[in-house]
Backbone bond lengths (Angstrom), bond angles and torsions (degrees), N, CA, C in turn:
res aa  C-N    CA-C-N  psi(-1)  N-CA   C-N-CA  omega(-1)  CA-C   N-CA-C  phi
1 M - - - 1.454 - - 1.524 109.82 -
2 N 1.306 116.39 133.68 1.460 121.03 179.46 1.522 110.69 -79.83
3 G 1.323 114.63 140.53 1.442 120.45 170.64 1.517 108.06 -95.09
4 K 1.323 115.67 -162.85 1.460 119.66 178.04 1.525 110.51 -90.76
5 M 1.344 113.42 158.24 1.463 119.15 176.46 1.519 109.90 -142.82
6 I 1.322 113.90 147.37 1.456 122.49 176.37 1.521 106.56 -116.70
7 I 1.326 117.04 125.54 1.468 122.62 -176.28 1.517 109.10 -112.63
8 F 1.317 116.28 118.53 1.462 121.84 174.79 1.517 108.65 -109.56
9 S 1.322 116.13 129.14 1.454 122.26 175.50 1.518 108.97 -136.62
10 A 1.319 115.02 155.56 1.459 121.13 179.47 1.507 108.42 -176.90
11 P 1.310 116.67 161.27 1.462 118.59 169.51 1.534 109.04 -64.18
12 S 1.307 116.28 151.05 1.464 121.30 178.00 1.527 109.81 -56.31
13 G 1.341 116.26 127.72 1.457 120.94 178.52 1.519 114.67 96.63
14 A 1.340 117.98 -1.43 1.464 120.91 -178.41 1.526 112.75 -76.98
15 G 1.326 117.03 -18.42 1.460 120.76 178.35 1.510 115.30 108.78
16 K 1.327 118.37 9.20 1.462 119.61 -176.19 1.513 112.49 -63.76
17 T 1.324 118.39 -39.95 1.464 120.57 -178.38 1.524 110.93 -65.13
18 T 1.318 117.48 -39.34 1.467 121.39 177.10 1.522 110.34 -62.29
19 I 1.321 116.64 -42.95 1.467 121.02 179.46 1.533 110.06 -66.51
20 V 1.322 117.14 -44.21 1.467 120.74 179.86 1.530 110.42 -61.44
21 K 1.320 117.82 -44.28 1.475 120.24 179.30 1.525 110.73 -60.43
22 H 1.314 116.93 -38.87 1.466 121.00 176.66 1.536 110.32 -62.36
23 L 1.325 116.83 -47.87 1.459 121.23 -177.17 1.527 112.30 -63.68
24 L 1.312 117.20 -31.63 1.463 120.71 177.64 1.530 111.25 -64.73
25 T 1.323 117.62 -24.37 1.467 120.68 176.48 1.525 111.71 -85.96
26 V 1.331 117.53 -22.49 1.464 122.47 -177.63 1.533 111.59 -85.83
27 F 1.318 116.73 -37.92 1.465 122.17 -175.58 1.534 109.60 -111.10
28 P 1.344 117.86 102.52 1.474 120.02 -176.24 1.529 113.98 -64.70
29 Q 1.324 117.92 -21.39 1.465 121.19 -179.34 1.531 112.48 -84.03
30 F 1.321 116.87 -1.58 1.468 120.45 179.94 1.518 110.68 -83.76
31 E 1.317 114.68 140.17 1.459 119.75 173.14 1.519 108.44 -136.60
32 F 1.303 114.19 130.91 1.454 122.49 -176.55 1.517 110.79 -72.54
33 S 1.311 116.12 129.77 1.463 121.58 173.81 1.513 107.84 -84.31
34 I 1.305 115.86 118.47 1.456 120.52 -179.43 1.527 108.08 -82.68
35 S 1.325 115.41 120.41 1.463 120.84 179.49 1.515 110.48 -79.90
36 A 1.308 114.99 157.85 1.466 121.21 172.71 1.526 107.66 -99.71
37 T 1.321 116.41 147.83 1.462 120.89 176.67 1.522 110.49 -149.00
38 S 1.308 114.49 155.70 1.467 119.70 174.79 1.523 111.37 -104.19
39 R 1.336 117.82 2.24 1.456 119.46 179.27 1.520 110.55 -75.84
40 A 1.322 115.53 165.54 1.459 120.75 -179.85 1.527 110.99 -70.86
41 V 1.322 115.14 152.36 1.459 121.86 176.09 1.523 108.62 -66.29
42 R 1.350 116.28 134.82 1.465 121.19 174.97 1.515 108.75 -99.96
43 G 1.327 116.33 161.90 1.460 123.36 -175.46 1.516 115.43 -39.90
44 G 1.315 116.76 119.09 1.452 122.84 174.73 1.515 116.03 83.25
45 E 1.320 119.47 -6.42 1.458 121.43 -179.39 1.532 110.21 -72.21
46 V 1.334 114.83 148.28 1.456 121.57 -177.43 1.530 109.11 -123.65
47 D 1.343 115.56 130.50 1.461 120.97 177.58 1.523 109.41 -63.45
48 G 1.337 116.58 133.24 1.453 121.54 179.60 1.518 113.17 85.48
49 K 1.320 117.76 -6.83 1.471 121.60 177.05 1.523 109.72 -116.75
50 D 1.335 116.79 -54.56 1.460 121.24 178.93 1.530 110.61 -86.21
51 Y 1.299 116.40 -43.38 1.471 124.96 178.10 1.514 107.71 -152.42
52 F 1.334 115.41 163.74 1.451 121.24 163.07 1.527 104.00 -94.04
53 F 1.316 116.93 108.59 1.460 120.88 -177.73 1.525 109.27 -86.01
54 L 1.329 115.39 117.34 1.454 122.86 -178.79 1.522 109.05 -119.47
55 T 1.311 116.39 153.40 1.462 118.30 170.95 1.523 107.13 -72.02
56 A 1.318 117.21 160.59 1.468 120.42 177.63 1.528 110.02 -59.32
57 E 1.333 116.10 -37.35 1.467 120.82 179.38 1.534 110.89 -64.28
58 E 1.335 117.09 -45.13 1.463 121.33 178.61 1.529 110.54 -64.70
59 F 1.320 116.85 -40.38 1.460 121.02 178.80 1.528 109.56 -60.11
60 R 1.339 116.81 -48.08 1.471 120.52 -179.44 1.531 111.15 -63.53
61 R 1.339 117.59 -35.46 1.466 121.27 177.84 1.530 109.68 -63.20
62 R 1.328 115.80 -43.04 1.469 119.48 -179.90 1.531 111.38 -68.59
63 I 1.322 117.43 -33.25 1.471 120.38 173.83 1.526 108.88 -60.56
64 A 1.326 115.77 -48.20 1.471 121.10 -179.14 1.529 111.43 -60.99
65 N 1.337 117.04 -31.28 1.468 121.88 179.44 1.537 112.75 -86.08
66 N 1.333 116.67 5.45 1.471 122.04 178.41 1.536 112.21 58.84
67 E 1.336 116.88 41.26 1.461 121.60 -178.19 1.533 112.91 -91.91
68 F 1.335 117.61 -3.03 1.465 120.77 -178.05 1.526 111.71 -107.29
69 V 1.322 115.88 142.45 1.456 121.69 169.61 1.520 107.91 -72.32
70 E 1.335 114.68 -44.84 1.468 122.15 177.81 1.515 107.55 -152.43
71 W 1.326 115.25 153.97 1.457 120.66 176.15 1.520 108.90 -157.29
72 Q 1.323 115.31 157.40 1.461 121.89 178.28 1.518 109.05 -145.82
73 E 1.315 115.23 149.50 1.460 120.68 166.93 1.534 104.07 -94.27
74 V 1.329 116.40 92.55 1.459 122.95 -171.85 1.521 111.40 -69.56
75 Y 1.308 115.68 -46.30 1.465 122.55 173.32 1.525 105.29 -125.34
76 A 1.317 117.89 157.07 1.465 121.34 -178.36 1.533 110.04 -52.09
77 G 1.327 116.64 118.52 1.459 122.01 178.91 1.520 114.83 80.99
78 S 1.333 117.93 -3.89 1.476 121.47 178.95 1.528 109.20 -111.23
79 Y 1.315 114.71 105.56 1.459 121.74 -179.56 1.523 110.13 -96.43
80 Y 1.331 115.35 146.99 1.458 122.90 173.08 1.517 106.89 -135.70
81 G 1.329 117.15 145.37 1.456 118.71 178.30 1.509 113.05 -169.15
82 T 1.327 115.07 171.53 1.455 123.52 179.50 1.517 109.09 -113.56
83 L 1.305 116.25 119.59 1.465 120.99 178.62 1.533 109.96 -76.16
84 K 1.332 116.22 137.49 1.465 120.84 177.30 1.522 110.44 -57.05
85 S 1.308 116.47 -35.21 1.470 120.97 -178.27 1.527 112.34 -61.41
86 E 1.326 118.02 -27.77 1.467 121.16 178.30 1.528 110.73 -68.22
87 L 1.330 117.02 -46.13 1.461 120.10 178.55 1.523 110.63 -62.05
88 E 1.328 116.02 -45.91 1.457 120.77 -179.39 1.526 110.86 -60.11
89 R 1.322 117.30 -43.04 1.463 122.71 -178.96 1.532 110.91 -61.59
90 I 1.323 117.02 -46.45 1.467 121.69 -175.59 1.528 111.25 -73.16
91 W 1.331 117.32 -46.15 1.463 120.28 -179.97 1.523 111.71 -65.22
92 A 1.331 118.26 -31.73 1.470 121.30 178.77 1.528 110.96 -61.00
93 K 1.328 116.83 -26.95 1.468 121.67 178.65 1.529 111.87 -89.03
94 G 1.343 117.38 -2.26 1.458 121.14 -178.63 1.521 113.45 78.90
95 N 1.318 117.11 16.92 1.463 121.31 -178.68 1.524 112.16 -92.71
96 V 1.317 115.80 165.91 1.462 123.78 176.56 1.527 107.17 -93.24
97 V 1.326 116.04 128.04 1.468 121.00 179.40 1.522 109.03 -78.41
98 V 1.328 115.96 131.52 1.461 121.37 177.34 1.522 108.10 -116.53
99 F 1.331 114.68 126.49 1.463 120.89 179.85 1.512 111.24 -109.42
100 D 1.309 115.60 139.14 1.464 124.41 169.93 1.526 102.98 -123.24
101 V 1.342 116.16 91.26 1.463 120.28 -170.38 1.523 111.81 -128.59
102 D 1.325 115.53 163.13 1.463 120.15 175.97 1.526 108.59 -63.68
103 V 1.304 115.51 164.07 1.457 121.69 -173.15 1.525 112.40 -60.28
104 Q 1.310 117.68 -45.08 1.468 119.47 -179.62 1.524 110.60 -64.57
105 G 1.334 116.61 -38.76 1.462 120.20 176.22 1.517 111.60 -61.99
106 G 1.333 116.59 -39.79 1.459 120.95 178.25 1.516 112.12 -63.66
107 V 1.324 116.45 -43.33 1.471 121.34 177.96 1.530 109.39 -62.39
108 N 1.334 116.36 -44.44 1.472 120.42 -179.30 1.526 112.13 -63.79
109 L 1.337 116.73 -43.71 1.469 119.81 179.76 1.528 111.02 -62.49
110 K 1.327 117.02 -41.75 1.469 120.39 179.26 1.531 110.78 -62.16
111 K 1.326 116.85 -39.01 1.465 120.49 178.37 1.530 110.90 -67.05
112 L 1.343 116.86 -37.89 1.465 121.14 -178.32 1.527 112.43 -73.83
113 F 1.323 117.05 -31.86 1.467 121.95 -175.56 1.532 110.90 -129.51
114 P 1.337 117.95 59.76 1.473 119.40 -173.24 1.526 114.46 -65.10
115 D 1.324 117.35 -30.63 1.458 119.82 -172.84 1.523 115.04 -88.85
116 C 1.315 117.46 -17.81 1.464 118.98 -175.70 1.529 112.27 -119.38
117 S 1.337 116.50 11.81 1.457 118.94 -176.17 1.527 112.58 -121.55
118 L 1.327 113.78 153.96 1.453 123.49 172.37 1.521 105.70 -123.54
119 S 1.333 116.85 124.00 1.466 119.30 -178.97 1.527 110.42 -112.08
120 L 1.330 114.89 132.10 1.461 121.85 -179.00 1.524 109.44 -126.40
121 F 1.312 115.04 132.30 1.466 121.84 178.38 1.526 107.18 -107.40
122 V 1.330 116.68 123.03 1.463 121.08 177.31 1.526 107.59 -93.64
123 M 1.321 115.04 116.45 1.462 122.60 -175.48 1.530 109.47 -98.84
124 P 1.322 117.38 130.00 1.466 118.59 173.74 1.526 109.21 -72.20
125 P 1.351 118.29 155.48 1.463 120.09 178.56 1.528 112.02 -60.46
126 S 1.341 116.62 -33.75 1.466 121.91 177.69 1.523 108.52 -163.47
127 V 1.312 116.57 163.81 1.463 120.82 177.47 1.531 110.02 -66.98
128 E 1.324 117.37 -35.90 1.468 120.51 178.56 1.528 110.87 -64.50
129 E 1.323 117.11 -42.11 1.469 120.96 177.08 1.531 110.10 -62.53
130 L 1.315 116.27 -38.58 1.459 121.27 177.13 1.522 110.44 -60.20
131 R 1.311 117.12 -45.81 1.467 122.05 178.79 1.545 110.11 -58.14
132 L 1.341 116.32 -44.56 1.467 120.50 -179.83 1.527 111.29 -63.75
133 R 1.312 117.21 -39.15 1.471 121.00 178.31 1.525 110.68 -64.06
134 L 1.321 116.36 -44.59 1.465 120.30 179.50 1.528 111.20 -63.37
135 E 1.315 116.37 -41.82 1.464 119.92 177.63 1.522 110.70 -64.22
136 G 1.333 116.50 -37.75 1.459 121.41 -179.39 1.522 113.94 -67.85
137 R 1.317 117.53 -23.20 1.466 121.07 177.59 1.527 111.28 -63.72
138 G 1.332 115.24 -37.85 1.456 119.93 -177.38 1.524 114.27 70.09
139 T 1.326 117.91 21.11 1.466 120.91 -177.87 1.524 113.43 -105.51
140 D 1.330 117.49 -13.10 1.464 120.77 -174.79 1.527 111.01 -124.97
141 S 1.314 114.76 151.66 1.465 120.92 175.98 1.529 109.41 -71.85
142 P 1.337 118.10 162.15 1.470 119.72 175.70 1.533 112.51 -56.49
143 E 1.330 116.91 -35.25 1.472 120.47 178.92 1.525 110.52 -66.36
144 A 1.340 115.91 -42.69 1.468 120.14 179.74 1.526 110.23 -65.72
145 I 1.330 117.23 -38.36 1.462 120.75 178.08 1.526 110.27 -63.97
146 A 1.321 117.09 -43.88 1.470 120.73 178.36 1.530 110.47 -59.77
147 K 1.329 116.69 -40.73 1.465 121.51 178.88 1.532 110.21 -65.14
148 R 1.333 117.41 -42.21 1.462 121.71 -179.74 1.535 111.43 -66.50
149 V 1.319 117.12 -39.24 1.467 120.97 179.46 1.536 109.86 -66.03
150 A 1.332 116.41 -43.19 1.468 119.86 178.04 1.535 109.97 -61.56
151 K 1.327 116.49 -42.03 1.464 121.36 178.64 1.533 110.25 -64.51
152 A 1.335 116.18 -38.99 1.471 121.07 -179.66 1.519 111.14 -59.76
153 E 1.312 116.20 -41.08 1.465 119.64 179.80 1.522 111.09 -60.85
154 E 1.330 116.91 -37.44 1.469 121.21 176.44 1.528 110.64 -69.50
155 E 1.339 116.17 -43.63 1.459 120.86 -175.15 1.533 112.82 -66.23
156 I 1.308 117.09 -35.50 1.470 120.60 -179.30 1.526 110.85 -57.80
157 A 1.315 117.10 -30.06 1.462 121.10 179.68 1.539 112.35 -63.06
158 F 1.336 118.10 -18.15 1.466 121.62 -178.71 1.522 113.66 -89.00
159 H 1.325 118.39 -2.53 1.462 120.68 -171.43 1.529 113.67 -57.05
160 Q 1.320 118.22 -28.75 1.466 121.05 -178.25 1.528 112.85 -72.21
161 Q 1.333 117.36 -11.29 1.463 120.21 179.20 1.536 112.07 -87.21
162 F 1.331 116.98 4.32 1.456 121.94 -179.98 1.522 109.90 -105.01
163 D 1.333 116.28 155.74 1.462 120.76 -178.94 1.529 111.57 -64.68
164 Y 1.338 116.39 -39.15 1.464 121.66 -179.35 1.518 110.04 -141.04
165 V 1.331 115.05 149.88 1.460 122.41 173.70 1.526 106.91 -117.78
166 I 1.326 115.41 127.41 1.462 121.34 177.10 1.520 107.16 -114.23
167 V 1.336 116.82 115.07 1.462 120.39 177.85 1.530 107.47 -81.60
168 N 1.322 115.49 120.86 1.465 120.56 -177.37 1.527 110.33 -94.95
169 D 1.352 115.17 72.07 1.465 119.28 173.68 1.523 110.47 -100.58
170 D 1.335 116.32 -11.10 1.462 123.48 175.01 1.527 105.43 -143.71
171 L 1.336 116.95 110.99 1.467 121.06 -171.54 1.526 112.43 -59.61
172 D 1.320 118.52 -44.55 1.467 120.22 -179.63 1.527 111.46 -62.46
173 A 1.316 116.85 -41.08 1.464 120.78 178.26 1.532 110.43 -65.99
174 A 1.327 117.05 -39.23 1.469 120.81 178.66 1.532 110.70 -64.65
175 K 1.316 117.18 -41.19 1.468 121.15 177.47 1.528 110.25 -62.16
176 S 1.332 116.85 -45.40 1.470 121.29 -179.40 1.521 111.40 -63.19
177 R 1.322 116.52 -42.74 1.467 120.62 179.60 1.528 110.10 -62.59
178 A 1.327 117.02 -43.29 1.466 121.00 178.59 1.531 110.17 -60.85
179 E 1.327 117.30 -43.06 1.467 120.71 178.51 1.530 111.23 -59.57
180 E 1.332 117.21 -44.94 1.473 121.71 -179.96 1.530 111.07 -59.84
181 I 1.321 115.75 -48.15 1.469 120.99 -178.26 1.526 109.89 -62.18
182 I 1.319 117.00 -43.65 1.468 121.18 -177.28 1.527 111.24 -69.10
183 H 1.321 118.71 -41.62 1.464 120.72 176.84 1.533 109.86 -55.98
184 A 1.326 117.42 -45.46 1.471 120.83 179.44 1.529 110.75 -62.12
185 F 1.322 117.35 -42.69 1.470 121.00 179.78 1.524 111.39 -64.43
186 L 1.321 117.59 -46.22 1.469 121.08 -177.81 1.523 111.87 -65.91
187 N 1.318 116.77 -28.17 1.465 120.51 -179.82 1.527 112.87 -89.30
188 S 1.341 116.71 -2.30 1.473 120.05 176.85 1.527 108.98 -77.29
189 K 1.305 116.60 161.59 1.465 121.18 -175.55 1.522 114.01 -78.79
190 S 1.341 118.32 -16.65 1.476 118.90 -174.60 1.497 112.56 -67.89
């Protein structure tokens, strides 16, 4: 039996991870779904906590074994996906699955679980502000930032496929809006 799920998607740097981390402290029944990826570990990330880091070969093997609910090749050679075992693990405890996924993954999850999911798109105030946020992280090269900004412009076009759009021009306001939307969803009968 499926439980409920909350899907957060946004272009890289829009603030979705910050909002999700906040919500995990507000809602004790929430449990973060750890995504799998074939990309390299970034500063401070931990395997099995931030992501399940797989080689591209291992990722493709798991695709062939039908171990993913959804997956995408987000950038050439960089796969991201949700393992079926993560949903099973979280729902078995009676918790709500929380996703922090790329935009295409968010669209796919909503299509797969239309009746038990709430999808939220975190919109940056502008593409220029997004670029400044990515530069301020200090985790990516200028080339990687340029690639992420170009990808963000494509991803923003998908915002209408989500249940709600939260513009993150004020982080506290964005957190509050997300809480309001989620409270209404959790209290609905579906």
